[in-house]
C-alpha positions as CSV (number, residue, x, y, z in Angstrom):
1,M,130.5,81.2,207.9
2,V,132.9,80.5,205.1
3,Q,133.5,76.9,204.0
4,F,137.1,75.8,203.2
5,G,137.8,76.5,199.5
6,E,134.8,78.9,199.1
7,P,135.8,81.9,197.0
8,V,135.4,85.2,198.7
9,T,135.1,88.6,196.9
10,V,135.4,91.9,198.7
11,Q,135.9,95.5,197.5
12,L,138.7,97.5,199.1
13,K,138.6,101.3,199.1
14,Y,141.7,103.4,198.8
15,K,142.4,107.0,199.5
16,E,145.8,108.5,198.6
17,L,147.8,109.9,201.5
18,A,151.2,111.6,201.8
19,G,153.8,109.4,203.5
20,R,152.9,106.1,201.9
21,N,155.6,104.0,200.1
22,P,155.0,105.0,196.4
23,V,156.3,101.7,195.1
24,R,154.4,99.3,197.4
25,Q,151.3,101.4,198.2
26,E,150.1,102.7,194.9
27,G,146.6,101.2,195.6
28,P,144.7,98.7,197.7
29,H,146.7,95.6,198.4
30,A,145.0,92.9,200.3
31,H,147.7,90.5,201.5
32,E,145.4,87.9,203.2
33,A,141.9,87.4,204.5
34,V,141.4,85.8,208.0
35,L,138.2,84.8,209.7
36,H,137.9,86.1,213.3
37,P,137.5,83.0,215.5
38,T,134.5,84.1,217.4
39,T,132.7,86.9,215.5
40,G,132.9,85.4,212.0
41,E,134.1,88.7,210.6
42,L,136.5,88.5,207.6
43,L,139.6,90.6,208.5
44,V,141.7,91.8,205.6
45,P,145.0,93.6,206.2
46,D,145.2,96.2,203.4
47,L,148.9,97.0,202.9
48,G,148.2,99.7,200.4
49,A,145.7,101.7,202.5
50,D,147.4,101.1,205.9
51,K,144.3,99.6,207.5
52,L,142.6,96.4,208.6
53,C,139.3,96.1,206.8
54,R,136.4,94.3,208.5
55,F,133.7,92.5,206.6
56,K,130.5,90.7,207.7
57,K,128.6,88.1,205.7
58,T,125.1,89.2,204.8
59,D,122.0,87.0,204.7
60,S,122.3,86.9,200.9
61,G,125.9,85.4,201.3
62,K,127.8,88.5,200.2
63,W,130.6,90.1,202.3
64,Q,129.8,93.7,203.3
65,S,132.1,96.3,204.7
66,G,130.9,98.4,207.6
67,S,130.5,95.6,210.1
68,G,132.4,97.8,212.4
69,V,135.0,100.4,212.2
70,D,138.0,99.6,210.0
71,I,141.3,99.9,212.0
72,Q,143.5,102.6,210.5
73,Y,147.3,102.4,211.1
74,E,150.2,104.8,210.8
75,T,150.6,106.1,207.2
76,G,153.2,104.1,205.5
77,G,153.1,101.2,208.0
78,G,151.8,98.6,205.6
79,P,149.8,96.0,207.6
80,R,150.5,92.6,206.1
81,H,149.4,89.7,208.4
82,I,147.0,89.1,211.3
83,L,146.9,86.2,213.7
84,F,145.0,85.3,216.9
85,Y,146.2,84.1,220.2
86,S,143.5,81.5,220.9
87,I,143.5,81.5,224.7
88,Y,142.5,85.1,225.0
89,I,141.2,85.8,221.4
90,Q,143.7,88.7,221.1
91,S,144.8,89.7,217.7
92,F,148.3,90.7,216.5
93,I,149.1,92.5,213.3
94,L,152.5,92.4,211.5
95,M,153.4,95.6,209.8
96,S,155.8,95.8,206.8
97,W,157.5,99.1,207.5
98,S,156.7,100.3,211.0
């Protein structure tokens, strides 16, 4: 689990697709990183790649992609924020352009 104030380094992958906002989506753009309240996954909305990246902490303490399937959104949508509704552990994602 991450401790408050602990630095976190993750690598985001980016693939150019038609339909993206050329000014705001020229490359990966992690807007925030949020811990899932029950799984411990680190969830990173990537505005540039239109997806929610999922990372799991390894035994060596590094964050590794591939803990599950990243969630891909509509091209040009620009996912920006994620939050959880604590009673049901449902997540909500706020998009910039869709």
